[in-house]
N, CA, C and O atoms as a Tinker XYZ file with bonds, in Angstrom:
   336  protein
     1  N     69.074000  -26.799000  107.330000    73     2
     2  CA    68.697000  -25.601000  106.614000    64     1     3
     3  C     67.961000  -25.935000  105.313000    63     2     4     5
     4  O     66.831000  -25.494000  105.102000    81     3
     5  N     68.615000  -26.726000  104.435000    73     3     6
     6  CA    67.987000  -27.106000  103.171000    64     5     7
     7  C     67.711000  -28.605000  103.101000    63     6     8     9
     8  O     67.378000  -29.117000  102.032000    81     7
     9  N     67.840000  -29.302000  104.197000    73     7    10
    10  CA    67.654000  -30.751000  104.206000    64     9    11
    11  C     66.322000  -31.129000  103.557000    63    10    12    13
    12  O     65.280000  -30.542000  103.848000    81    11
    13  N     66.387000  -32.124000  102.668000    73    11    14
    14  CA    65.223000  -32.640000  101.944000    64    13    15
    15  C     64.593000  -31.645000  100.981000    63    14    16    17
    16  O     63.448000  -31.832000  100.568000    81    15
    17  N     65.308000  -30.602000  100.617000    73    15    18
    18  CA    64.809000  -29.614000   99.655000    64    17    19
    19  C     65.150000  -30.114000   98.250000    63    18    20    21
    20  O     66.183000  -29.750000   97.689000    81    19
    21  N     64.291000  -30.935000   97.698000    73    19    22
    22  CA    64.603000  -31.588000   96.424000    64    21    23
    23  C     64.584000  -30.630000   95.236000    63    22    24    25
    24  O     65.060000  -30.986000   94.158000    81    23
    25  N     64.051000  -29.440000   95.407000    73    23    26
    26  CA    64.058000  -28.467000   94.313000    64    25    27
    27  C     65.368000  -27.668000   94.251000    63    26    28    29
    28  O     65.604000  -26.952000   93.278000    81    27
    29  N     66.214000  -27.781000   95.271000    73    27    30
    30  CA    67.490000  -27.066000   95.284000    64    29    31
    31  C     68.475000  -27.759000   94.346000    63    30    32    33
    32  O     68.866000  -28.902000   94.586000    81    31
    33  N     68.874000  -27.073000   93.286000    73    31    34
    34  CA    69.763000  -27.656000   92.275000    64    33    35
    35  C     71.181000  -27.101000   92.346000    63    34    36    37
    36  O     72.134000  -27.797000   91.995000    81    35
    37  N     71.333000  -25.854000   92.795000    73    35    38
    38  CA    72.674000  -25.274000   92.890000    64    37    39
    39  C     72.754000  -24.387000   94.128000    63    38    40    41
    40  O     71.753000  -23.851000   94.605000    81    39
    41  N     73.972000  -24.253000   94.627000    73    39    42
    42  CA    74.190000  -23.472000   95.832000    64    41    43
    43  C     75.558000  -22.820000   95.775000    63    42    44    45
    44  O     76.572000  -23.486000   95.566000    81    43
    45  N     75.573000  -21.511000   95.965000    73    43    46
    46  CA    76.817000  -20.763000   96.101000    64    45    47
    47  C     76.873000  -20.266000   97.536000    63    46    48    49
    48  O     76.068000  -19.431000   97.948000    81    47
    49  N     77.815000  -20.777000   98.277000    73    47    50
    50  CA    77.951000  -20.418000   99.690000    64    49    51
    51  C     78.677000  -19.071000   99.772000    63    50    52    53
    52  O     79.746000  -18.917000   99.181000    81    51
    53  N     78.125000  -18.111000  100.480000    73    51    54
    54  CA    78.773000  -16.799000  100.599000    64    53    55
    55  C     80.052000  -16.869000  101.439000    63    54    56    57
    56  O     80.209000  -17.756000  102.277000    81    55
    57  N     80.941000  -15.943000  101.206000    73    55    58
    58  CA    82.236000  -15.931000  101.906000    64    57    59
    59  C     82.108000  -15.590000  103.388000    63    58    60    61
    60  O     83.080000  -15.723000  104.132000    81    59
    61  N     80.951000  -15.160000  103.823000    73    59    62
    62  CA    80.741000  -14.887000  105.256000    64    61    63
    63  C     80.553000  -16.187000  106.055000    63    62    64    65
    64  O     80.562000  -16.164000  107.285000    81    63
    65  N     80.384000  -17.300000  105.367000    73    63    66
    66  CA    80.209000  -18.603000  106.021000    64    65    67
    67  C     81.567000  -19.264000  106.210000    63    66    68    69
    68  O     82.367000  -19.321000  105.277000    81    67
    69  N     81.832000  -19.768000  107.430000    73    67    70
    70  CA    83.114000  -20.426000  107.696000    64    69    71
    71  C     82.976000  -21.924000  107.960000    63    70    72    73
    72  O     83.937000  -22.675000  107.792000    81    71
    73  N     81.788000  -22.360000  108.371000    73    71    74
    74  CA    81.562000  -23.777000  108.641000    64    73    75
    75  C     80.283000  -24.242000  107.943000    63    74    76    77
    76  O     79.250000  -23.574000  108.001000    81    75
    77  N     80.373000  -25.386000  107.291000    73    75    78
    78  CA    79.188000  -25.988000  106.679000    64    77    79
    79  C     78.557000  -26.888000  107.740000    63    78    80    81
    80  O     79.200000  -27.831000  108.203000    81    79
    81  N     77.302000  -26.617000  108.139000    73    79    82
    82  CA    76.682000  -27.386000  109.223000    64    81    83
    83  C     76.285000  -28.806000  108.817000    63    82    84    85
    84  O     76.190000  -29.137000  107.636000    81    83
    85  N     76.063000  -29.609000  109.817000    73    83    86
    86  CA    75.642000  -30.994000  109.647000    64    85    87
    87  C     74.314000  -31.075000  108.881000    63    86    88    89
    88  O     73.352000  -30.377000  109.202000    81    87
    89  N     74.286000  -31.936000  107.871000    73    87    90
    90  CA    73.097000  -32.239000  107.078000    64    89    91
    91  C     72.470000  -31.028000  106.394000    63    90    92    93
    92  O     71.277000  -31.053000  106.091000    81    91
    93  N     73.228000  -29.986000  106.148000    73    91    94
    94  CA    72.682000  -28.757000  105.571000    64    93    95
    95  C     71.977000  -28.987000  104.233000    63    94    96    97
    96  O     70.943000  -28.374000  103.967000    81    95
    97  N     72.511000  -29.841000  103.412000    73    95    98
    98  CA    71.894000  -30.140000  102.111000    64    97    99
    99  C     71.693000  -31.634000  101.925000    63    98   100   101
   100  O     71.698000  -32.127000  100.797000    81    99
   101  N     71.519000  -32.341000  103.000000    73    99   102
   102  CA    71.298000  -33.782000  102.938000    64   101   103
   103  C     69.989000  -34.061000  102.198000    63   102   104   105
   104  O     68.955000  -33.457000  102.481000    81   103
   105  N     70.061000  -34.978000  101.259000    73   103   106
   106  CA    68.903000  -35.419000  100.488000    64   105   107
   107  C     68.315000  -34.323000   99.603000    63   106   108   109
   108  O     67.105000  -34.279000   99.382000    81   107
   109  N     69.177000  -33.441000   99.098000    73   107   110
   110  CA    68.771000  -32.455000   98.104000    64   109   111
   111  C     69.173000  -32.988000   96.736000    63   110   112   113
   112  O     69.969000  -33.922000   96.649000    81   111
   113  N     68.650000  -32.426000   95.703000    73   111   114
   114  CA    69.036000  -32.807000   94.340000    64   113   115
   115  C     70.138000  -31.877000   93.820000    63   114   116   117
   116  O     70.285000  -31.670000   92.615000    81   115
   117  N     70.890000  -31.338000   94.745000    73   115   118
   118  CA    71.968000  -30.396000   94.463000    64   117   119
   119  C     72.971000  -30.982000   93.476000    63   118   120   121
   120  O     73.554000  -32.034000   93.734000    81   119
   121  N     73.173000  -30.309000   92.352000    73   119   122
   122  CA    74.145000  -30.791000   91.365000    64   121   123
   123  C     75.320000  -29.835000   91.194000    63   122   124   125
   124  O     76.351000  -30.228000   90.650000    81   123
   125  N     75.189000  -28.583000   91.647000    73   123   126
   126  CA    76.271000  -27.612000   91.547000    64   125   127
   127  C     76.484000  -26.966000   92.908000    63   126   128   129
   128  O     75.542000  -26.489000   93.541000    81   127
   129  N     77.742000  -26.958000   93.347000    73   127   130
   130  CA    78.096000  -26.386000   94.643000    64   129   131
   131  C     79.365000  -25.574000   94.501000    63   130   132   133
   132  O     80.358000  -26.044000   93.946000    81   131
   133  N     79.324000  -24.359000   95.002000    73   131   134
   134  CA    80.502000  -23.497000   95.000000    64   133   135
   135  C     80.820000  -23.107000   96.444000    63   134   136   137
   136  O     80.015000  -22.475000   97.128000    81   135
   137  N     82.012000  -23.502000   96.885000    73   135   138
   138  CA    82.445000  -23.202000   98.255000    64   137   139
   139  C     83.527000  -22.136000   98.230000    63   138   140   141
   140  O     84.469000  -22.238000   97.444000    81   139
   141  N     83.415000  -21.116000   99.072000    73   139   142
   142  CA    84.419000  -20.052000   99.115000    64   141   143
   143  C     85.651000  -20.463000   99.926000    63   142   144   145
   144  O     85.633000  -21.477000  100.623000    81   143
   145  N     86.694000  -19.686000   99.830000    73   143   146
   146  CA    87.932000  -19.950000  100.576000    64   145   147
   147  C     87.817000  -19.629000  102.060000    63   146   148   149
   148  O     88.790000  -19.775000  102.801000    81   147
   149  N     86.664000  -19.201000  102.495000    73   147   150
   150  CA    86.449000  -18.919000  103.922000    64   149   151
   151  C     86.062000  -20.174000  104.704000    63   150   152   153
   152  O     86.098000  -20.159000  105.934000    81   151
   153  N     85.698000  -21.243000  104.027000    73   151   154
   154  CA    85.208000  -22.453000  104.687000    64   153   155
   155  C     86.341000  -23.167000  105.427000    63   154   156   157
   156  O     87.385000  -23.465000  104.847000    81   155
   157  N     86.118000  -23.438000  106.722000    73   155   158
   158  CA    87.095000  -24.157000  107.549000    64   157   159
   159  C     86.752000  -25.625000  107.734000    63   158   160   161
   160  O     87.642000  -26.469000  107.840000    81   159
   161  N     85.443000  -25.931000  107.772000    73   159   162
   162  CA    85.052000  -27.324000  108.018000    64   161   163
   163  C     83.747000  -27.662000  107.305000    63   162   164   165
   164  O     82.896000  -26.809000  107.054000    81   163
   165  N     83.637000  -28.948000  106.993000    73   163   166
   166  CA    82.424000  -29.487000  106.377000    64   165   167
   167  C     81.950000  -30.594000  107.320000    63   166   168   169
   168  O     82.626000  -31.606000  107.502000    81   167
   169  N     80.787000  -30.382000  107.909000    73   167   170
   170  CA    80.270000  -31.307000  108.925000    64   169   171
   171  C     79.744000  -32.590000  108.300000    63   170   172   173
   172  O     79.590000  -32.696000  107.083000    81   171
   173  N     79.473000  -33.563000  109.167000    73   171   174
   174  CA    79.031000  -34.878000  108.689000    64   173   175
   175  C     77.692000  -34.784000  107.960000    63   174   176   177
   176  O     76.790000  -34.042000  108.349000    81   175
   177  N     77.604000  -35.552000  106.908000    73   175   178
   178  CA    76.423000  -35.683000  106.055000    64   177   179
   179  C     75.919000  -34.359000  105.488000    63   178   180   181
   180  O     74.735000  -34.229000  105.179000    81   179
   181  N     76.807000  -33.378000  105.350000    73   179   182
   182  CA    76.400000  -32.068000  104.827000    64   181   183
   183  C     75.751000  -32.154000  103.454000    63   182   184   185
   184  O     74.739000  -31.505000  103.190000    81   183
   185  N     76.343000  -32.962000  102.584000    73   183   186
   186  CA    75.855000  -33.052000  101.209000    64   185   187
   187  C     75.505000  -34.492000  100.834000    63   186   188   189
   188  O     75.499000  -34.838000   99.652000    81   187
   189  N     75.219000  -35.315000  101.809000    73   187   190
   190  CA    74.877000  -36.717000  101.565000    64   189   191
   191  C     73.620000  -36.826000  100.707000    63   190   192   193
   192  O     72.699000  -36.015000  100.814000    81   191
   193  N     73.606000  -37.840000   99.863000    73   191   194
   194  CA    72.449000  -38.130000   99.006000    64   193   195
   195  C     72.118000  -37.013000   98.029000    63   194   196   197
   196  O     70.958000  -36.823000   97.664000    81   195
   197  N     73.136000  -36.276000   97.608000    73   195   198
   198  CA    72.909000  -35.215000   96.621000    64   197   199
   199  C     73.302000  -35.715000   95.235000    63   198   200   201
   200  O     73.777000  -36.841000   95.086000    81   199
   201  N     73.106000  -34.889000   94.241000    73   199   202
   202  CA    73.434000  -35.237000   92.862000    64   201   203
   203  C     74.711000  -34.552000   92.384000    63   202   204   205
   204  O     74.897000  -34.352000   91.183000    81   203
   205  N     75.585000  -34.194000   93.312000    73   203   206
   206  CA    76.828000  -33.514000   92.933000    64   205   207
   207  C     77.628000  -34.355000   91.945000    63   206   208   209
   208  O     77.747000  -35.572000   92.088000    81   207
   209  N     78.169000  -33.679000   90.947000    73   207   210
   210  CA    78.983000  -34.355000   89.942000    64   209   211
   211  C     80.470000  -34.098000   90.168000    63   210   212   213
   212  O     81.299000  -34.989000   89.982000    81   211
   213  N     80.793000  -32.889000   90.565000    73   211   214
   214  CA    82.174000  -32.525000   90.877000    64   213   215
   215  C     82.179000  -31.638000   92.115000    63   214   216   217
   216  O     81.200000  -30.951000   92.407000    81   215
   217  N     83.282000  -31.662000   92.827000    73   215   218
   218  CA    83.449000  -30.786000   93.990000    64   217   219
   219  C     84.915000  -30.423000   94.116000    63   218   220   221
   220  O     85.798000  -31.269000   93.974000    81   219
   221  N     85.155000  -29.152000   94.385000    73   219   222
   222  CA    86.498000  -28.673000   94.676000    64   221   223
   223  C     86.488000  -28.155000   96.108000    63   222   224   225
   224  O     85.766000  -27.215000   96.441000    81   223
   225  N     87.288000  -28.775000   96.928000    73   223   226
   226  CA    87.388000  -28.385000   98.338000    64   225   227
   227  C     88.387000  -27.228000   98.428000    63   226   228   229
   228  O     89.520000  -27.362000   97.965000    81   227
   229  N     87.991000  -26.102000   99.012000    73   227   230
   230  CA    88.919000  -24.985000   99.153000    64   229   231
   231  C     90.098000  -25.343000  100.069000    63   230   232   233
   232  O     89.958000  -26.175000  100.966000    81   231
   233  N     91.231000  -24.728000   99.846000    73   231   234
   234  CA    92.431000  -25.008000  100.654000    64   233   235
   235  C     92.267000  -24.552000  102.100000    63   234   236   237
   236  O     93.048000  -24.956000  102.961000    81   235
   237  N     91.285000  -23.733000  102.378000    73   235   238
   238  CA    91.020000  -23.271000  103.749000    64   237   239
   239  C     90.398000  -24.350000  104.624000    63   238   240   241
   240  O     90.410000  -24.234000  105.849000    81   239
   241  N     89.856000  -25.396000  104.013000    73   239   242
   242  CA    89.184000  -26.460000  104.769000    64   241   243
   243  C     90.205000  -27.267000  105.559000    63   242   244   245
   244  O     91.193000  -27.752000  105.007000    81   243
   245  N     89.954000  -27.406000  106.853000    73   243   246
   246  CA    90.827000  -28.167000  107.741000    64   245   247
   247  C     90.211000  -29.506000  108.130000    63   246   248   249
   248  O     90.929000  -30.453000  108.452000    81   247
   249  N     88.881000  -29.585000  108.100000    73   247   250
   250  CA    88.187000  -30.792000  108.548000    64   249   251
   251  C     87.046000  -31.127000  107.589000    63   250   252   253
   252  O     86.245000  -30.264000  107.229000    81   251
   253  N     86.988000  -32.388000  107.184000    73   251   254
   254  CA    85.827000  -32.927000  106.483000    64   253   255
   255  C     85.359000  -34.109000  107.326000    63   254   256   257
   256  O     86.047000  -35.125000  107.427000    81   255
   257  N     84.195000  -33.964000  107.921000    73   255   258
   258  CA    83.713000  -35.013000  108.813000    64   257   259
   259  C     83.120000  -36.186000  108.036000    63   258   260   261
   260  O     82.885000  -36.109000  106.830000    81   259
   261  N     82.890000  -37.260000  108.760000    73   259   262
   262  CA    82.430000  -38.516000  108.165000    64   261   263
   263  C     81.146000  -38.346000  107.358000    63   262   264   265
   264  O     80.238000  -37.603000  107.733000    81   263
   265  N     81.108000  -39.045000  106.265000    73   263   266
   266  CA    79.942000  -39.134000  105.392000    64   265   267
   267  C     79.474000  -37.779000  104.865000    63   266   268   269
   268  O     78.294000  -37.622000  104.550000    81   267
   269  N     80.372000  -36.798000  104.761000    73   267   270
   270  CA    80.002000  -35.481000  104.250000    64   269   271
   271  C     79.408000  -35.562000  102.851000    63   270   272   273
   272  O     78.519000  -34.788000  102.496000    81   271
   273  N     79.911000  -36.514000  102.057000    73   271   274
   274  CA    79.428000  -36.696000  100.686000    64   273   275
   275  C     78.901000  -38.122000  100.478000    63   274   276   277
   276  O     78.982000  -38.669000   99.379000    81   275
   277  N     78.377000  -38.696000  101.518000    73   275   278
   278  CA    77.872000  -40.069000  101.493000    64   277   279
   279  C     76.774000  -40.254000  100.436000    63   278   280   281
   280  O     75.866000  -39.431000  100.314000    81   279
   281  N     76.876000  -41.316000   99.702000    73   279   282
   282  CA    75.874000  -41.711000   98.707000    64   281   283
   283  C     75.664000  -40.666000   97.612000    63   282   284   285
   284  O     74.555000  -40.500000   97.102000    81   283
   285  N     76.726000  -39.974000   97.263000    73   283   286
   286  CA    76.692000  -39.056000   96.114000    64   285   287
   287  C     77.103000  -39.869000   94.889000    63   286   288   289
   288  O     78.253000  -39.811000   94.454000    81   287
   289  N     76.181000  -40.606000   94.353000    73   287   290
   290  CA    76.470000  -41.580000   93.317000    64   289   291
   291  C     76.889000  -40.969000   91.989000    63   290   292   293
   292  O     77.513000  -41.650000   91.175000    81   291
   293  N     76.564000  -39.702000   91.747000    73   291   294
   294  CA    76.959000  -39.039000   90.503000    64   293   295
   295  C     78.315000  -38.359000   90.608000    63   294   296   297
   296  O     78.817000  -37.828000   89.617000    81   295
   297  N     78.909000  -38.367000   91.784000    73   295   298
   298  CA    80.176000  -37.682000   92.012000    64   297   299
   299  C     81.302000  -38.389000   91.272000    63   298   300   301
   300  O     81.637000  -39.534000   91.576000    81   299
   301  N     81.885000  -37.692000   90.294000    73   299   302
   302  CA    82.939000  -38.295000   89.483000    64   301   303
   303  C     84.281000  -37.596000   89.629000    63   302   304   305
   304  O     85.304000  -38.119000   89.188000    81   303
   305  N     84.286000  -36.411000   90.249000    73   303   306
   306  CA    85.540000  -35.669000   90.412000    64   305   307
   307  C     85.546000  -34.928000   91.747000    63   306   308   309
   308  O     84.640000  -34.155000   92.058000    81   307
   309  N     86.598000  -35.189000   92.524000    73   307   310
   310  CA    86.770000  -34.490000   93.796000    64   309   311
   311  C     88.189000  -33.956000   93.839000    63   310   312   313
   312  O     89.146000  -34.717000   93.695000    81   311
   313  N     88.331000  -32.655000   94.037000    73   311   314
   314  CA    89.639000  -32.033000   94.150000    64   313   315
   315  C     89.834000  -31.622000   95.598000    63   314   316   317
   316  O     89.115000  -30.774000   96.127000    81   315
   317  N     90.828000  -32.244000   96.230000    73   315   318
   318  CA    91.122000  -31.964000   97.636000    64   317   319
   319  C     92.564000  -31.482000   97.734000    63   318   320   321
   320  O     93.480000  -32.224000   97.378000    81   319
   321  N     92.788000  -30.261000   98.206000    73   319   322
   322  CA    94.149000  -29.772000   98.364000    64   321   323
   323  C     94.951000  -30.642000   99.333000    63   322   324   325
   324  O     94.379000  -31.270000  100.225000    81   323
   325  N     96.236000  -30.679000   99.165000    73   323   326
   326  CA    97.097000  -31.566000   99.977000    64   325   327
   327  C     97.075000  -31.214000  101.453000    63   326   328   329
   328  O     97.364000  -32.076000  102.283000    81   327
   329  N     96.741000  -29.979000  101.813000    73   327   330
   330  CA    96.733000  -29.589000  103.218000    64   329   331
   331  C     95.448000  -30.001000  103.946000    63   330   332   333
   332  O     95.365000  -29.856000  105.166000    81   331
   333  N     94.460000  -30.504000  103.231000    73   331   334
   334  CA    93.191000  -30.881000  103.858000    64   333   335
   335  C     93.322000  -32.263000  104.465000    63   334   336
   336  O     92.365000  -32.775000  105.045000    81   335
């Protein structure tokens, strides 16, 4: 959807979305991401190679696939609920 969109800096996912697709924001310069409590899964390489600094995974998330946040070198804080 937004793969390789280097001008994308922030993204607020609407609550009507339940699954984050594979590579949706791969190789974006995304630095701000807001995920709603409706999200059930985050597919592989969804946010790989982004500029995310912090991420809070909603408690609704049941699955985070491999390399979802691969090569996010600026990522300094990740909050993952115990049920994930």
